[in-house]
Backbone of each chain as ProteinMPNN parsed JSONL, in Angstrom:
{"seq_chain_A": "NSRHPRKDEL", "coords_chain_A": {"N_chain_A": [[0.878, -1.205, 0.0], [0.391, 2.329, -0.481], [0.841, 3.749, 1.76], [3.18, 3.28, 3.194], [5.836, 3.618, 1.516], [8.446, 2.729, 1.945], [8.243, 0.252, 2.999], [8.291, -1.527, 1.009], [10.549, -2.826, 0.649], [12.887, -5.509, 1.288]], "CA_chain_A": [[0.0, 0.0, 0.0], [1.26, 3.518, -0.673], [1.042, 4.419, 3.058], [4.591, 3.214, 3.58], [6.6, 3.129, 0.351], [9.716, 2.059, 2.252], [8.026, -1.139, 3.417], [8.288, -2.444, -0.124], [11.879, -3.45, 0.577], [12.993, -6.722, 2.125]], "C_chain_A": [[0.904, 1.241, 0.0], [1.546, 4.176, 0.673], [2.523, 4.419, 3.401], [5.412, 2.704, 2.409], [7.843, 2.36, 0.773], [9.487, 0.605, 2.616], [8.02, -2.074, 2.21], [9.64, -3.139, -0.259], [11.957, -4.61, 1.557], [13.802, -6.4, 3.388]], "O_chain_A": [[2.052, 1.18, 0.44], [2.392, 5.067, 0.75], [3.063, 5.433, 3.845], [5.666, 1.504, 2.303], [8.269, 1.443, 0.07], [10.415, -0.201, 2.556], [7.776, -3.272, 2.353], [9.848, -3.941, -1.17], [11.197, -4.684, 2.523], [14.011, -7.276, 4.228]]}, "seq_chain_B": "MNIFRLAGDMTHLASVLVLLLKIHTIKSCAGISLKTQELYALVFATRYLDIFTNYISFYNTIMKLIFLGSSFSIVWYIKRHKIVHRSYDKDQDTFRHWFIVLPCLVLALLINERFTFKEVMWTFSLYLEAVAILPQLVLLQRTRNIDNLTGQYVFLLGAYRALYILNWIYRYFTEDHYIHWITWIAGLVQTLLYADFFYYYFQSWKNNAKLELPA", "coords_chain_B": {"N_chain_B": [[11.325, -1.132, -8.247], [14.792, -1.423, -8.571], [17.956, -1.909, -10.275], [19.979, -2.035, -8.396], [18.736, -2.776, -6.065], [17.596, -5.194, -6.775], [19.886, -6.659, -7.353], [20.971, -6.57, -4.825], [19.081, -8.026, -3.314], [19.341, -10.506, -4.575], [21.972, -11.105, -3.98], [21.801, -11.28, -1.25], [20.105, -13.442, -1.047], [21.768, -15.342, -2.171], [23.726, -15.484, -0.207], [22.457, -16.761, 1.962], [21.814, -19.149, 0.741], [24.307, -20.183, 0.071], [25.209, -20.716, 2.591], [23.326, -22.591, 3.539], [23.823, -24.569, 1.682], [26.462, -25.265, 2.287], [26.16, -26.293, 4.92], [24.325, -28.343, 4.456], [25.535, -30.044, 2.549], [28.231, -30.698, 3.379], [27.59, -31.471, 5.83], [28.34, -30.012, 8.081], [28.896, -27.396, 10.441], [31.061, -25.963, 11.038], [32.817, -23.136, 12.11], [30.698, -21.495, 11.766], [28.624, -19.087, 13.282], [26.21, -19.786, 15.586], [24.837, -17.995, 17.09], [24.731, -15.654, 15.505], [23.132, -16.624, 13.464], [20.75, -17.127, 14.807], [20.097, -14.556, 15.539], [19.629, -13.473, 13.041], [17.387, -14.92, 12.293], [15.616, -13.843, 14.079], [15.621, -11.223, 13.195], [14.304, -11.446, 10.707], [11.889, -12.476, 11.58], [10.826, -10.395, 13.066], [10.734, -8.408, 11.218], [9.077, -9.174, 9.134], [6.437, -9.207, 9.989], [4.152, -8.374, 8.839], [3.669, -9.979, 6.716], [1.486, -11.408, 5.754], [-0.52, -9.624, 5.924], [0.01, -7.315, 4.593], [0.175, -7.104, 1.499], [2.614, -6.789, -0.924], [3.935, -7.542, -3.322], [4.208, -10.388, -5.494], [6.807, -11.268, -5.732], [7.962, -10.036, -3.484], [6.639, -11.318, -1.387], [7.353, -13.995, -1.779], [10.158, -13.882, -1.489], [10.333, -13.085, 1.176], [9.309, -15.339, 2.442], [11.24, -17.193, 1.735], [13.517, -16.161, 3.006], [12.707, -16.266, 5.675], [12.224, -19.013, 5.954], [14.761, -20.117, 5.319], [16.491, -18.978, 7.218], [15.472, -19.912, 9.663], [15.686, -22.631, 9.218], [18.413, -22.981, 9.067], [19.159, -22.39, 11.673], [17.84, -24.504, 12.913], [19.223, -26.703, 11.802], [21.803, -26.356, 12.92], [21.269, -26.496, 15.6], [19.718, -28.798, 16.052], [20.138, -30.882, 14.202], [21.289, -34.196, 13.848], [23.878, -34.818, 13.028], [25.111, -32.425, 12.175], [25.018, -30.719, 14.396], [27.032, -31.576, 15.986], [29.335, -30.451, 15.07], [29.249, -27.928, 15.891], [30.763, -25.248, 17.484], [30.385, -24.55, 20.509], [31.872, -23.541, 22.59], [33.435, -21.579, 21.588], [31.699, -19.856, 20.392], [30.559, -17.578, 21.943], [29.287, -15.168, 22.216], [27.163, -12.976, 23.883], [23.778, -12.859, 23.338], [22.04, -10.942, 24.486], [23.474, -8.644, 24.788], [23.283, -7.51, 22.402], [20.604, -7.625, 21.568], [19.011, -6.29, 23.517], [19.951, -3.481, 23.597], [19.231, -2.789, 20.977], [16.496, -3.068, 21.083], [15.754, -1.175, 23.01], [16.635, 1.121, 21.71], [14.969, 1.042, 19.497], [12.576, 1.53, 20.711], [12.939, 4.108, 21.472], [13.821, 5.577, 19.221], [11.985, 5.846, 16.526], [9.645, 5.7, 13.733], [6.931, 5.67, 14.114], [5.079, 5.151, 17.014], [4.089, 2.343, 17.26], [3.244, -1.131, 17.759], [3.967, -2.79, 15.542], [5.53, -1.053, 14.03], [7.606, -0.438, 15.788], [8.691, -2.955, 16.095], [9.517, -3.408, 13.514], [11.453, -1.411, 13.238], [13.178, -2.228, 15.228], [14.059, -4.583, 14.026], [15.597, -3.559, 11.992], [17.712, -2.256, 13.33], [18.745, -4.427, 14.638], [19.561, -6.063, 12.545], [21.715, -4.665, 11.647], [23.76, -5.164, 13.436], [23.842, -7.862, 13.765], [25.752, -9.508, 12.678], [27.929, -9.449, 14.295], [28.557, -11.542, 16.334], [29.42, -13.533, 14.573], [31.638, -12.37, 13.324], [33.282, -12.059, 15.515], [33.674, -14.726, 16.168], [35.054, -15.545, 13.899], [37.379, -14.092, 14.213], [38.366, -15.316, 16.469], [38.63, -18.048, 15.79], [40.253, -17.73, 13.745], [41.043, -19.145, 11.369], [39.492, -19.119, 8.203], [37.185, -20.834, 6.453], [36.544, -21.083, 2.925], [33.826, -21.029, 2.302], [32.539, -19.914, 4.491], [33.761, -17.462, 4.47], [32.831, -16.514, 2.039], [30.156, -16.344, 2.648], [30.002, -14.263, 4.586], [31.054, -12.248, 3.072], [29.16, -11.99, 0.966], [26.957, -11.2, 2.433], [27.757, -8.702, 3.32], [28.042, -7.434, 0.884], [25.454, -7.37, -0.064], [24.208, -5.492, 1.589], [25.69, -3.256, 0.95], [24.949, -2.89, -1.696], [22.33, -2.265, -1.24], [22.562, 0.257, -0.191], [23.309, 1.709, -2.403], [20.939, 1.412, -3.76], [19.225, 2.931, -2.093], [20.287, 5.451, -2.464], [19.805, 5.768, -5.194], [16.98, 5.679, -5.19], [16.461, 7.895, -3.672], [17.141, 9.961, -5.356], [15.425, 9.52, -7.444], [12.848, 9.28, -6.593], [10.341, 11.313, -5.128], [10.022, 12.434, -1.761], [11.316, 10.251, -0.751], [12.711, 9.615, 1.914], [14.406, 8.209, 4.46], [15.764, 8.188, 7.273], [16.306, 6.437, 9.411], [16.417, 3.879, 8.297], [18.523, 4.293, 6.565], [20.725, 5.007, 8.123], [21.019, 2.809, 9.816], [21.575, 0.876, 7.885], [23.951, 1.855, 6.861], [25.697, 1.736, 9.048], [25.731, -1.014, 9.331], [27.02, -1.791, 6.96], [29.498, -0.612, 7.279], [30.485, -2.088, 9.357], [31.255, -4.344, 8.078], [33.32, -3.492, 6.642], [36.061, -3.718, 7.443], [36.342, -6.419, 7.331], [35.969, -6.851, 4.63], [38.259, -5.651, 3.701], [40.333, -7.368, 4.556], [39.467, -9.625, 3.261], [39.727, -9.034, 0.572], [42.453, -8.575, 0.512], [43.491, -11.156, 1.028], [42.441, -12.452, -1.126], [43.662, -11.143, -3.206], [46.37, -11.641, -2.761], [46.159, -14.22, -3.021], [46.17, -15.742, -0.798], [45.556, -17.605, 2.261], [42.65, -16.591, 3.974], [43.238, -14.575, 6.619], [42.387, -13.197, 9.712], [43.473, -10.398, 11.605], [44.604, -10.728, 14.998]], "CA_chain_B": [[12.48, -2.044, -8.178], [15.904, -0.989, -9.431], [18.974, -2.951, -10.433], [20.792, -2.17, -7.17], [17.958, -3.507, -5.062], [17.457, -6.591, -7.237], [21.207, -7.284, -7.135], [21.117, -6.73, -3.371], [18.25, -9.156, -2.872], [19.91, -11.767, -5.091], [23.207, -11.368, -3.206], [21.359, -11.712, 0.082], [19.598, -14.811, -1.249], [22.943, -16.208, -2.401], [24.466, -15.68, 1.055], [21.809, -17.801, 2.778], [21.865, -20.434, 0.017], [25.692, -20.678, 0.233], [25.316, -21.253, 3.955], [22.526, -23.827, 3.606], [24.537, -25.557, 0.856], [27.612, -25.743, 3.07], [25.721, -27.122, 6.051], [23.62, -29.545, 3.98], [26.389, -30.995, 1.802], [29.346, -31.293, 4.144], [27.042, -31.826, 7.158], [29.147, -29.39, 9.143], [28.685, -25.941, 10.602], [32.297, -25.434, 11.646], [33.124, -21.742, 11.752], [29.473, -20.692, 11.672], [28.131, -18.684, 14.599], [24.77, -20.025, 15.777], [24.268, -16.736, 17.631], [24.383, -14.763, 14.381], [21.995, -17.209, 12.735], [19.536, -16.917, 15.616], [19.756, -13.131, 15.447], [19.033, -13.223, 11.72], [16.012, -15.463, 12.312], [14.824, -12.848, 14.82], [15.486, -10.055, 12.307], [13.247, -11.701, 9.716], [10.608, -12.689, 12.274], [10.273, -9.098, 13.512], [10.553, -7.493, 10.083], [8.043, -9.637, 8.201], [5.196, -9.475, 10.733], [2.968, -8.061, 8.021], [3.816, -10.714, 5.442], [0.183, -11.842, 5.225], [-1.544, -8.562, 6.0], [0.348, -6.177, 3.733], [0.693, -7.695, 0.262], [3.291, -5.791, -1.788], [4.046, -8.154, -4.662], [4.495, -11.829, -5.428], [8.264, -11.355, -5.493], [8.213, -9.623, -2.106], [6.161, -12.365, -0.468], [8.181, -15.203, -1.963], [11.487, -13.65, -0.898], [10.185, -13.081, 2.644], [9.134, -16.74, 2.868], [12.545, -17.859, 1.576], [14.426, -15.694, 4.064], [12.236, -16.818, 6.96], [12.432, -20.464, 5.945], [16.191, -20.487, 5.323], [17.169, -18.598, 8.479], [15.044, -20.824, 10.731], [16.19, -24.001, 9.006], [19.843, -22.975, 9.41], [19.224, -22.503, 13.143], [17.443, -25.88, 13.259], [20.332, -27.606, 11.443], [22.94, -26.245, 13.842], [20.864, -26.874, 16.97], [18.989, -30.063, 16.191], [20.506, -31.977, 13.272], [22.077, -35.146, 14.663], [25.301, -34.796, 12.658], [25.64, -31.058, 12.064], [25.189, -30.003, 15.673], [28.282, -31.99, 16.644], [30.459, -29.598, 14.623], [29.063, -26.561, 16.369], [31.767, -24.993, 18.526], [29.699, -23.609, 21.413], [32.805, -22.887, 23.521], [34.002, -20.38, 20.948], [30.617, -18.967, 19.959], [30.021, -17.237, 23.269], [28.792, -13.791, 22.229], [25.858, -12.983, 24.559], [22.705, -12.237, 22.536], [21.354, -9.8, 25.096], [24.285, -7.428, 24.583], [22.886, -6.934, 21.104], [19.153, -7.511, 21.412], [18.41, -5.267, 24.391], [20.167, -2.097, 23.127], [18.447, -2.538, 19.755], [15.077, -2.935, 21.479], [15.618, 0.136, 23.672], [16.802, 2.158, 20.671], [13.769, 1.027, 18.648], [11.492, 2.159, 21.475], [13.211, 5.555, 21.566], [13.906, 6.226, 17.899], [11.185, 5.144, 15.502], [8.836, 6.68, 12.973], [5.59, 5.695, 14.733], [5.175, 4.301, 18.206], [3.104, 1.241, 17.28], [3.962, -2.394, 17.942], [4.581, -3.265, 14.291], [6.573, -0.111, 13.594], [8.748, -0.598, 16.698], [9.294, -4.257, 15.761], [10.204, -3.251, 12.225], [12.653, -0.605, 13.503], [14.078, -3.123, 15.993], [14.694, -5.534, 13.1], [16.621, -2.821, 11.233], [18.888, -2.051, 14.196], [19.323, -5.742, 14.946], [20.265, -6.584, 11.372], [22.981, -3.939, 11.476], [24.819, -5.701, 14.323], [23.674, -9.318, 13.945], [26.94, -10.227, 12.188], [29.034, -9.346, 15.267], [29.023, -12.828, 16.856], [30.12, -14.265, 13.509], [32.957, -11.744, 13.125], [34.074, -12.394, 16.712], [34.044, -16.146, 16.035], [36.085, -15.645, 12.856], [38.643, -13.594, 14.794], [38.868, -16.3, 17.441], [39.105, -19.304, 15.163], [41.297, -17.23, 12.835], [41.023, -19.664, 9.985], [38.153, -18.93, 7.627], [37.069, -21.648, 5.233], [36.086, -20.106, 1.938], [32.365, -20.865, 2.261], [32.167, -18.94, 5.533], [34.23, -16.161, 3.968], [31.898, -16.077, 0.986], [28.887, -16.005, 3.309], [30.101, -12.923, 5.183], [31.293, -11.296, 1.972], [27.888, -11.761, 0.257], [26.068, -10.44, 3.323], [28.191, -7.298, 3.299], [27.799, -6.887, -0.463], [23.999, -7.126, -0.204], [23.855, -4.228, 2.253], [26.332, -2.165, 0.197], [24.088, -2.667, -2.874], [21.103, -1.584, -0.788], [22.869, 1.69, -0.015], [23.212, 2.28, -3.768], [19.489, 1.45, -4.042], [18.633, 4.061, -1.373], [20.749, 6.676, -3.143], [19.065, 5.823, -6.465], [15.573, 6.012, -4.931], [16.399, 9.257, -3.145], [17.199, 10.894, -6.482], [14.399, 9.301, -8.47], [11.475, 9.353, -6.048], [10.275, 12.379, -4.128], [9.642, 12.009, -0.405], [11.934, 8.998, -0.299], [13.724, 9.956, 2.911], [14.213, 7.347, 5.637], [17.044, 8.233, 7.972], [16.534, 5.259, 10.273], [16.845, 2.787, 7.415], [19.819, 4.581, 5.928], [21.82, 5.005, 9.121], [21.226, 1.408, 10.228], [22.219, 0.189, 6.757], [25.335, 2.342, 6.717], [26.45, 1.137, 10.17], [25.918, -2.438, 9.026], [28.014, -1.959, 5.894], [30.816, -0.241, 7.819], [30.961, -3.205, 10.194], [31.861, -5.348, 7.195], [34.398, -2.848, 5.869], [37.404, -4.267, 7.713], [36.368, -7.807, 6.83], [36.176, -6.741, 3.172], [39.667, -5.296, 3.45], [41.158, -8.577, 4.683], [39.0, -10.598, 2.278], [40.357, -8.698, -0.712], [43.905, -8.791, 0.634], [43.796, -12.586, 0.888], [42.073, -12.847, -2.489], [44.66, -10.56, -4.125], [47.657, -12.354, -2.597], [45.857, -15.64, -3.169], [46.603, -16.387, 0.459], [44.415, -17.987, 3.088], [42.127, -15.402, 4.644], [43.553, -14.539, 8.06], [42.043, -11.909, 10.319], [44.445, -10.107, 12.661], [44.034, -11.075, 16.311]], "C_chain_B": [[13.573, -1.501, -9.108], [16.998, -2.039, -9.376], [19.778, -3.146, -9.153], [20.055, -3.029, -6.149], [17.81, -4.978, -5.477], [18.776, -7.33, -6.995], [21.412, -7.523, -5.637], [20.319, -7.909, -2.867], [18.83, -10.488, -3.332], [21.181, -12.135, -4.33], [22.848, -11.873, -1.817], [20.869, -13.16, 0.01], [20.772, -15.772, -1.402], [23.662, -16.48, -1.082], [23.798, -16.782, 1.879], [21.864, -19.146, 2.074], [23.264, -21.04, 0.119], [25.812, -21.361, 1.595], [24.556, -22.576, 4.058], [23.239, -24.94, 2.837], [25.678, -26.163, 1.655], [27.137, -26.722, 4.14], [25.113, -28.426, 5.539], [24.575, -30.529, 3.321], [27.487, -31.57, 2.699], [28.908, -31.624, 5.572], [27.907, -31.267, 8.29], [28.804, -27.908, 9.225], [29.917, -25.317, 11.241], [32.533, -24.004, 11.159], [31.899, -20.86, 11.657], [28.991, -20.352, 13.081], [26.621, -18.906, 14.677], [24.104, -18.738, 16.271], [23.832, -15.804, 16.497], [23.177, -15.299, 13.637], [20.689, -17.021, 13.502], [19.102, -15.452, 15.545], [19.123, -12.825, 14.098], [17.619, -13.773, 11.652], [15.095, -14.467, 13.019], [14.598, -11.601, 13.964], [14.323, -10.274, 11.343], [11.887, -11.853, 10.399], [9.983, -11.352, 12.664], [10.054, -8.148, 12.34], [9.365, -7.886, 9.211], [6.744, -9.97, 8.934], [3.98, -9.281, 9.824], [2.98, -8.839, 6.705], [2.449, -11.101, 4.885], [-0.852, -10.725, 5.255], [-1.258, -7.445, 5.004], [0.997, -6.694, 2.456], [1.312, -6.621, -0.615], [3.352, -6.341, -3.212], [4.368, -9.629, -4.452], [5.966, -12.035, -5.071], [8.569, -11.096, -4.022], [7.823, -10.73, -1.134], [7.024, -13.616, -0.55], [9.529, -15.032, -1.272], [11.409, -13.667, 0.629], [10.073, -14.519, 3.158], [10.463, -17.48, 2.784], [13.484, -17.449, 2.705], [14.006, -16.252, 5.422], [12.56, -18.307, 7.026], [13.899, -20.817, 6.076], [16.835, -20.135, 6.658], [16.752, -19.535, 9.608], [15.564, -22.241, 10.495], [17.683, -24.065, 9.299], [19.99, -23.114, 10.924], [18.881, -23.932, 13.549], [18.597, -26.833, 12.996], [21.417, -27.58, 12.52], [22.551, -26.744, 15.228], [20.389, -28.321, 17.074], [19.522, -31.195, 15.319], [21.539, -32.886, 13.949], [23.556, -35.1, 14.308], [25.852, -33.373, 12.756], [25.914, -30.45, 13.435], [26.474, -30.41, 16.382], [29.446, -31.081, 16.26], [30.278, -28.151, 15.07], [29.968, -26.331, 17.567], [31.208, -24.013, 19.548], [30.675, -22.95, 22.395], [33.395, -21.615, 22.929], [32.919, -19.357, 20.637], [29.88, -18.457, 21.198], [29.468, -15.826, 23.346], [27.403, -13.778, 22.86], [24.839, -12.185, 23.734], [22.246, -10.924, 23.125], [22.146, -8.52, 24.931], [23.886, -6.74, 23.294], [21.391, -6.644, 21.094], [18.586, -6.372, 22.249], [18.69, -3.839, 23.916], [19.353, -1.784, 21.867], [16.986, -2.31, 20.103], [14.844, -1.564, 22.104], [15.683, 1.242, 22.616], [15.55, 2.229, 19.792], [12.589, 1.669, 19.372], [11.682, 3.677, 21.521], [13.154, 6.226, 20.199], [13.149, 5.376, 16.877], [10.317, 6.164, 14.788], [7.406, 6.732, 13.478], [5.619, 4.737, 15.91], [4.027, 3.289, 18.215], [3.917, -0.05, 17.345], [4.696, -2.785, 16.661], [5.705, -2.35, 13.847], [7.811, -0.264, 14.479], [9.461, -1.905, 16.396], [10.092, -4.147, 14.463], [11.514, -2.483, 12.419], [13.678, -1.436, 14.275], [14.811, -4.064, 15.027], [15.778, -4.846, 12.279], [17.887, -2.66, 12.065], [19.572, -3.392, 14.429], [20.11, -6.274, 13.753], [21.634, -5.919, 11.232], [24.096, -4.598, 12.281], [24.767, -7.216, 14.468], [24.922, -10.091, 13.542], [28.043, -10.264, 13.235], [29.471, -10.699, 15.84], [29.821, -13.622, 15.82], [31.523, -13.68, 13.309], [33.86, -12.049, 14.314], [34.561, -13.83, 16.609], [35.155, -16.303, 14.993], [37.424, -15.165, 13.401], [39.231, -14.67, 15.71], [39.428, -17.526, 16.732], [40.176, -18.997, 14.129], [41.28, -17.87, 11.457], [39.598, -19.538, 9.458], [38.072, -19.835, 6.406], [36.317, -20.81, 4.207], [34.57, -19.977, 1.881], [31.907, -19.857, 3.313], [32.569, -17.545, 5.081], [33.273, -15.621, 2.933], [30.574, -15.621, 1.609], [28.938, -14.58, 3.839], [30.281, -11.879, 4.087], [29.967, -10.957, 1.273], [26.92, -10.94, 1.108], [26.437, -8.958, 3.3], [27.864, -6.651, 1.966], [26.325, -6.551, -0.637], [23.632, -5.786, 0.413], [24.489, -3.052, 1.511], [25.49, -1.848, -1.04], [22.806, -1.947, -2.464], [21.351, -0.089, -0.592], [22.793, 2.381, -1.376], [21.74, 2.408, -4.151], [18.842, 2.65, -3.366], [19.038, 5.387, -2.028], [19.95, 6.86, -4.436], [17.62, 6.277, -6.217], [15.442, 7.442, -4.409], [16.355, 10.255, -4.306], [16.069, 10.681, -7.481], [12.981, 9.372, -7.912], [11.406, 10.527, -5.067], [9.755, 11.786, -2.827], [10.287, 10.687, -0.013], [13.069, 9.354, 0.648], [13.485, 9.101, 4.142], [15.53, 7.21, 6.388], [17.315, 6.968, 8.761], [17.071, 4.113, 9.423], [18.258, 3.036, 6.924], [20.958, 4.468, 6.925], [22.105, 3.568, 9.567], [21.96, 0.65, 9.128], [23.667, 0.59, 6.603], [26.215, 1.732, 7.811], [26.759, -0.316, 9.851], [27.029, -2.62, 8.003], [29.405, -1.627, 6.409], [31.384, -1.366, 8.669], [31.687, -4.234, 9.33], [33.137, -4.81, 6.561], [35.736, -3.513, 6.148], [37.48, -5.709, 7.24], [36.641, -7.797, 5.327], [37.656, -6.527, 2.869], [40.517, -6.563, 3.478], [40.769, -9.617, 3.651], [39.686, -10.319, 0.938], [41.865, -8.89, -0.657], [44.24, -10.254, 0.37], [43.501, -13.02, -0.549], [43.142, -12.375, -3.455], [45.962, -11.347, -4.023], [47.447, -13.856, -2.73], [46.319, -16.423, -1.94], [45.349, -16.783, 1.232], [43.947, -16.753, 3.847], [42.421, -15.497, 6.141], [43.127, -13.192, 8.612], [43.053, -11.647, 11.428], [43.796, -10.375, 14.017], [43.344, -9.829, 16.908]], "O_chain_B": [[13.319, -1.166, -10.265], [16.972, -2.941, -8.54], [20.21, -4.257, -8.845], [20.639, -3.874, -5.471], [17.887, -5.882, -4.645], [18.794, -8.459, -6.505], [21.959, -8.55, -5.234], [20.821, -8.709, -2.078], [18.818, -11.472, -2.593], [21.443, -13.308, -4.064], [23.496, -12.769, -1.276], [21.171, -13.983, 0.874], [20.773, -16.868, -0.841], [24.154, -17.587, -0.863], [24.482, -17.641, 2.433], [21.951, -20.182, 2.733], [23.407, -22.257, 0.238], [26.422, -22.422, 1.733], [25.07, -23.558, 4.594], [23.265, -26.093, 3.268], [25.853, -27.38, 1.706], [27.648, -27.836, 4.25], [25.351, -29.49, 6.11], [24.438, -31.737, 3.516], [27.656, -32.787, 2.771], [29.722, -32.004, 6.413], [28.17, -31.928, 9.294], [28.472, -27.264, 8.23], [29.834, -24.28, 11.899], [32.458, -23.711, 9.966], [32.007, -19.645, 11.491], [28.954, -21.213, 13.961], [25.852, -18.296, 13.933], [22.964, -18.436, 15.917], [22.735, -15.246, 16.513], [22.301, -14.538, 13.226], [19.641, -16.783, 12.901], [17.911, -15.144, 15.497], [18.196, -12.02, 14.009], [16.745, -13.17, 11.03], [13.949, -14.269, 12.617], [13.526, -10.999, 13.999], [13.466, -9.405, 11.179], [10.865, -11.417, 9.871], [8.765, -11.188, 12.603], [9.284, -7.193, 12.447], [8.718, -7.024, 8.617], [6.033, -10.899, 8.553], [2.939, -9.915, 9.998], [2.384, -8.418, 5.714], [2.267, -11.12, 3.667], [-1.933, -10.859, 4.682], [-2.165, -6.711, 4.613], [2.223, -6.72, 2.343], [0.644, -5.665, -1.009], [2.895, -5.712, -4.166], [4.752, -10.048, -3.359], [6.312, -12.86, -4.226], [9.328, -11.832, -3.392], [8.554, -11.045, -0.195], [7.379, -14.216, 0.465], [9.987, -15.923, -0.557], [12.299, -14.192, 1.297], [10.666, -14.872, 4.178], [10.781, -18.296, 3.649], [14.165, -18.291, 3.29], [14.849, -16.659, 6.221], [13.099, -18.797, 8.019], [14.259, -21.708, 6.845], [17.64, -20.907, 7.178], [17.587, -19.918, 10.428], [15.849, -22.969, 11.446], [18.174, -25.104, 9.739], [20.841, -23.864, 11.403], [19.536, -24.512, 14.416], [18.926, -27.669, 13.838], [21.888, -28.623, 12.973], [23.363, -27.33, 15.944], [20.636, -28.988, 18.078], [19.366, -32.363, 15.674], [22.517, -32.421, 14.536], [24.406, -35.315, 15.172], [26.912, -33.142, 13.338], [26.91, -29.753, 13.624], [26.958, -29.7, 17.263], [30.415, -30.945, 17.007], [31.043, -27.266, 14.687], [29.957, -27.095, 18.533], [31.491, -22.816, 19.496], [30.352, -21.914, 22.976], [33.798, -20.701, 23.648], [33.173, -18.152, 20.616], [28.743, -18.843, 21.469], [29.204, -15.331, 24.442], [26.531, -14.517, 22.403], [25.023, -10.996, 23.474], [22.076, -9.928, 22.421], [21.575, -7.43, 24.93], [24.118, -5.545, 23.112], [20.956, -5.572, 20.675], [17.779, -5.58, 21.762], [17.756, -3.042, 23.835], [18.849, -0.673, 21.702], [16.317, -1.471, 19.501], [13.875, -0.877, 21.782], [14.885, 2.179, 22.633], [15.119, 3.31, 19.39], [11.715, 2.271, 18.747], [10.714, 4.433, 21.598], [12.541, 7.279, 20.025], [13.625, 4.331, 16.433], [10.254, 7.331, 15.174], [6.728, 7.742, 13.291], [6.135, 3.625, 15.797], [3.122, 3.356, 19.048], [5.107, -0.07, 17.033], [5.892, -3.075, 16.684], [6.724, -2.818, 13.34], [8.936, -0.225, 13.982], [10.69, -1.968, 16.433], [11.179, -4.707, 14.328], [12.546, -2.841, 11.853], [14.879, -1.361, 14.017], [16.006, -4.316, 15.174], [16.77, -5.475, 11.909], [18.994, -2.895, 11.581], [20.799, -3.493, 14.421], [21.182, -6.859, 13.913], [22.589, -6.535, 10.759], [25.252, -4.594, 11.857], [25.559, -7.796, 15.211], [25.132, -11.211, 14.009], [28.999, -11.027, 13.092], [30.668, -10.986, 15.835], [30.788, -14.303, 16.163], [32.486, -14.428, 13.142], [35.059, -12.273, 14.148], [35.714, -14.126, 16.92], [36.082, -17.092, 15.177], [38.471, -15.74, 13.102], [40.441, -14.9, 15.72], [40.533, -17.984, 17.021], [40.911, -19.883, 13.692], [41.489, -17.175, 10.462], [38.63, -19.811, 10.167], [38.8, -19.635, 5.433], [35.541, -19.928, 4.573], [34.06, -18.939, 1.461], [31.009, -19.051, 3.068], [31.835, -16.575, 5.273], [32.936, -14.437, 2.932], [29.958, -14.652, 1.164], [28.038, -13.78, 3.581], [29.737, -10.778, 4.161], [29.679, -9.788, 1.017], [26.171, -10.106, 0.598], [25.572, -8.082, 3.267], [27.465, -5.488, 1.904], [25.983, -5.56, -1.282], [22.845, -5.028, -0.155], [23.902, -1.972, 1.446], [25.33, -0.681, -1.398], [22.262, -1.137, -3.214], [20.456, 0.729, -0.804], [22.28, 3.495, -1.491], [21.338, 3.383, -4.786], [18.007, 3.323, -3.969], [18.237, 6.316, -2.13], [19.479, 7.957, -4.737], [17.098, 7.136, -6.926], [14.446, 8.118, -4.667], [15.639, 11.254, -4.256], [15.781, 11.568, -8.284], [12.021, 9.507, -8.67], [12.319, 10.712, -4.262], [9.112, 10.736, -2.829], [9.859, 10.059, 0.955], [14.234, 9.395, 0.253], [12.458, 9.252, 4.804], [16.299, 6.271, 6.181], [18.444, 6.477, 8.775], [18.052, 3.463, 9.783], [19.085, 2.126, 6.871], [22.014, 3.913, 6.625], [23.259, 3.157, 9.683], [22.868, -0.132, 9.411], [24.516, -0.232, 6.256], [27.326, 1.272, 7.546], [27.873, -0.797, 10.061], [27.881, -3.495, 8.155], [30.382, -2.273, 6.031], [32.596, -1.583, 8.707], [32.611, -4.906, 9.787], [33.937, -5.568, 6.013], [36.473, -3.842, 5.219], [38.532, -6.176, 6.804], [37.419, -8.599, 4.812], [38.224, -7.109, 1.945], [41.31, -6.817, 2.571], [41.606, -10.401, 3.204], [40.16, -11.233, 0.262], [42.486, -9.309, -1.634], [45.146, -10.566, -0.403], [44.214, -13.847, -1.117], [43.5, -13.081, -4.398], [46.584, -11.683, -5.031], [48.372, -14.655, -2.584], [46.779, -17.563, -2.019], [44.239, -16.362, 0.909], [44.766, -15.96, 4.311], [41.919, -16.383, 6.833], [43.466, -12.153, 8.044], [43.453, -12.579, 12.126], [42.579, -10.261, 14.161], [42.796, -9.894, 18.009]]}, "name": "protein", "num_of_chains": 2, "seq": "NSRHPRKDELMNIFRLAGDMTHLASVLVLLLKIHTIKSCAGISLKTQELYALVFATRYLDIFTNYISFYNTIMKLIFLGSSFSIVWYIKRHKIVHRSYDKDQDTFRHWFIVLPCLVLALLINERFTFKEVMWTFSLYLEAVAILPQLVLLQRTRNIDNLTGQYVFLLGAYRALYILNWIYRYFTEDHYIHWITWIAGLVQTLLYADFFYYYFQSWKNNAKLELPA"}
């Protein structure tokens, strides 16, 4: 979700 | 997704696969720090709490499952496998977990982006990952001899974080609002911890000598 872009990383 | 991050993820994947390969084929974990492996299992457990609630992409979910599965199976192998656990040198691998876990937990409670359980756990996993390699580096200093699979493991782990720094720089310049000091500082500290290991790794590789760390 766009709320936390940084959470798209491992 | 950019090339630095993909390369970083693949290098990270390679590091755990090299380790699993070593343990599975030669049925030995000599030179491997169980403490570091347990800390990495904790890193993934606290970082991927939202694996089933926050779907990012198929790739993201698969990689999280691989990292969770491999880190816990490495711990299982060293602790439980009837043959492998005999080669675990618990007298040398004496780094106390709590010296690492507690400061990271306190720091995560103090410095985070939102004071919620999941956010604090995620921040804790970032701080913990930065220092999780310490027991392994201490063990390497003590045992002094580094077999090349262990050397490759530590090298790949350091390379993965260095590639992630390039990824953060790339994203900073290509995406607006991409500013995450906590992630960047923890990642930088982690990479610097590997710096001296890299130095000796390249020295031994250049002189084609056995990798020796100074006492």
